[in-house]
N, C-alpha and C positions, 0 to 999 in steps of 0.2 A: 454594525455600521458598514463593514466591507461588503457584506452580502447585499445590503440595500443598494449600495452604489453600483455593484455588479449587475444586479437585477434590473436596474434602471438604464445603465449606460454600456454595459460590456457585451461582447460577443461571446464570452465564455469564462469559465473559472476553472483553475487548477488548484487542487487541494493537495498539499505535500507537507511533509515527508513521513509523517508517523500517525496516520489516521487509519482506523480499523474500518472494514466494510460498514459496520454499524454507524460509525462516526460519520463517514462520508454520505451514508444514506440520510441521516438526520440534517447534515449541512445542505445537501441538495433538495430535500423537502422543504426547508427554510427558504432556500433560494427561489424554489418554485412559488412558494406563498407570496414572497416579494414580487416576482415576476408577474404573478396574476394581479396584484395590487396595481403594478404599473402598466398592465395591459400587454405584456410581452410574451404571453402564451408559451412559457417554458422553452423559448427558442435558443437558450444559452447552451453552448457546447460545454461539455464536462470532461475534465481530465483528472487523474489521480497520479501522484508520484509518490513512490514507496521505496524506503531503503530496503534492499534485497540482499539476502545472504542464504544460498542454497548449500546444505550440507549433504555429503554422500550417504550418511546414515545417522542414526540417532547417538551413537557413541562419539561421532566426530562432533556433532553438535553440543552434546553435554560437556565434552572436554573444552570446547571453545567457550561455551557460556561460563563455566567455572573460572577459566582463565581471564575472560573479560571482565566478569564481575569482581574479581580479586584485584585487578589492575585499576578498576575504578573505585575500590574500597566500598563495594556493595554486596549485599547478599545476593545469591542466585535468584531467589524470589523477587527481589526489588529489580534485578537487571532484566528478568524475563518480563516483568510488569512495564519496565521502561521501553522495552523493544516490542511489546505486543501489538503496537500499530503498524509495524513493518511486515515485510514479506519474509519471513525467517523459518526455516525448517528443512526437513527432509524433502526430497522430490514429491513424495506422496502428500505431505502436509502443504507444500507450496502449491501443488495441483489443486487441492481442496480450497486453498485460501484464494487462489485465482478464480475459481468458481463462484466464491462469495463476492469478490470484486465485480465480476461479470454481472451478477445480479443487481449491482447498483446503477446499472445503465449509463456506463461511461463511454466515450468515444476514443480515448486514449489512456493508456497506462504507461507511465514513465518509470523505469527501474534504475535505481541508483545502486551499482554494485560496488563492493570493496576494492578500493584503489589497488592495482597490482594484480588483482585476481579476476579481472573482467573476462578474459578468455575463458577460463575455467568455468566461471559462472554462466556464461553463454552456452558452453557445451552442456553443462547440466539442465539448463532451461531448454535447450533444444531437444534433450531426452524427453523432457516433460511434454513438450508440445507434440513430440512424435507419438507418445502414448495417448494424447488427447485426440489427435487427427486421425 
């Protein structure tokens, strides 16, 4: 229903916070189909918001995932499934995932960083963008 209303009346749609690139692609394809139905010609702006956590290396990530899963009373596999729609990983993994989001044809990407670690996360992100540019 939300996609139908957006396709008919909105200027854009933000999909957040835990949708994989594939999820976003399917949502935007459905949105396009509704836009066609209402004669909107895919004119809606698209943005994606993602929970983001960049780790310096895989050992740091593994240790964090174990602690977080234990704190939530979950298995590591269950925790990884739960966070799979976010932008989590080492710099190389995040860079690859950013490429997948870019292929979804969005105008804006909104990143939600862990509270209190925003500056460090932005520094890691700047390193990623430095390697891409």
